[in-house]
C-alpha positions in Angstrom: 65.8 147.4 230.0 66.3 146.2 226.5 65.8 148.4 223.4 62.7 146.4 222.4 61.1 147.1 225.8 61.8 150.8 225.7 60.5 151.0 222.1 57.3 149.1 223.1 56.7 151.5 226.0 57.2 154.5 223.7 54.8 153.1 221.0 52.2 152.3 223.7 52.3 155.8 225.1 52.1 157.2 221.6 49.0 155.1 220.8 47.4 156.3 224.0 48.1 159.9 223.1 46.6 159.4 219.6 43.5 157.8 221.1 43.1 160.8 223.4 43.4 163.2 220.4 40.9 161.3 218.2 38.6 160.4 221.1 35.7 162.5 219.8 35.7 160.9 216.3 35.6 157.3 217.7 32.0 156.1 217.8 30.7 155.1 221.2 29.2 151.7 222.0 26.4 152.2 224.4 24.8 148.8 224.3 25.6 147.0 227.6 25.6 143.5 226.0 28.2 144.7 223.4 30.4 146.1 226.2 30.2 142.9 228.1 31.2 140.9 225.0 34.1 143.1 224.3 35.3 142.9 227.9 35.0 139.0 227.8 36.9 138.9 224.5 39.7 141.2 225.9 40.0 139.0 229.0 40.2 135.8 227.0 42.8 137.3 224.6 44.9 138.5 227.6 44.7 135.0 229.2 45.7 133.3 225.9 48.6 135.8 225.4 49.8 135.3 229.0 49.7 131.5 228.8 51.6 131.6 225.5 54.3 133.8 227.0 54.6 131.5 230.0 55.0 128.5 227.8 57.5 130.3 225.6 59.6 131.4 228.7 59.5 127.9 230.1 61.2 126.3 227.1 
């Protein structure tokens, strides 16, 4: 693995640990419509990111 991949994994794990530590102070969203909109937005961003990575690797 490259150094960038290892650094990305370490940063990701660190962010997950920070989220777990500060979990109680993060406000909860209980409205079902808002949760659905956030999920749809996340899926769309993931699709756009994946397509851009595929196009980048193709060239």
